[in-house]
N, C-alpha and C positions, 0 to 999 in steps of 0.2 A: 164094394170097393169103388172109389171114384178114380177117374183118370188123373194122372199127375199133370199139374200145370207148372210150367217153368216161367218164372218171373224174371224177364231179361231186360226190361226197359224201365229205368228209374226216372221219375219225373222230378225235376229240380223244384225246390220249395217256392221260388219266386214265380213259378208257373202254375201252382196248384189251383188258385182261384179261377184262372182262365181255363185250365184243363177241365175242371169239374163243371164249369158253366157250359162248355162245349159238349162234354160227355152227357150231361143231363138233358140237353136239347136233342142230341143225336139218339139217345136211348130212352127217351120219355115213353113210359108205358111198357117197356121191355121187362119181362119177368126176370127177377133176380133171386138169388139165395145169399143169405148173410151168415157167416160162420166165424166164431171166435176160436183162435188157436193160441192156447196158453199152456206153457210147459209146467206151470205150478198147479193150476186148477183143472187142467184138461181142456179138451176141445168141446165146443158147444154150438149146435146149430140154432140160430135165433129165428130165422124165418125162411120159408121156401116158397117158390112160385108166387111171388108178390110183385105187382107192377111198380117199377121205379117212377117216383115222382120228381125227386131232385137229390143231388148231393151238393152240399153247401160247405165251403171252407171259409172259416173266419180266421184271418191271420192273427199272430200273437198279440198285436195291439188292439184287436177287436174280440178277443176271447180265446184264441188259440184252440179251436176245435173244428171237427168235421162232423156234419150231420147228414145222415142218410135217411131220406124220407121215402116211404112207399105208400101207395094208394092210387086209386083210379082218378078221382076228381078232388080228393082231399086227403090229408095225411091220416092213415089208419095205423101206421106203425112208424116209429122213429128210433134211430140208434145214433148215439153221439160218441165220438172218439175224442177224448181229451188229449191235448198235446201230441198230435201226430208228429213223427220225426222222419218217416221214410215212406214214400209211396212208389209202388212199382206196378207195372202191368204185365199180364200174360196175354200173348196173342196166338192166334191160330196160324195155319200155313198161308192164309190170305192176308196176313198182317192186320186182322181185325181183333180188337180187344175182346177177350172172353172172360177176363177176370182182373180184379184190382186187389192188391194187397196193401194194407195200411198198417204200419208198425208204429206203436206209440212209445213214449219215453220209458215205460215199464218193461218193454220187450214183447208185450201182447200184440198179436196180429189179428186184424179183422180182414176177412176174405169176402169179397163181393164177387159172386159168380153169375154171369149172364146165362140164363136158360137158353138152350138150343132153340133155334127157330126153324120152321119148315120152309125151305126155299120154294118160292113160287116158280112155276114153269111157264114161260111165255112161248106161244107158238106163232 
């Protein structure tokens, strides 16, 4: 059983491109998990413990999709969400993003979870 994540912060569509550019830069190489949540066909884990390469949003006049790319130096796995309509983030108590939920026009949700990192201790 996984911990429950509350998605409380919605990202306005006009900010999606900028948000994912910043997110991809900040979390490049951070290991992620991608899961599909679908009430009709059931939930499915697509990938676990894979390094984030980029998340790229193409606005409606450029394709209307969101691509999640993983890999260390090149794309080794990609997942595309067609016609995303809602994006929200889940944050920890330090206001750090721990997950992103993308809902498409069919109601299917894609969940991107950031793997926990070990905090370094400085002396």
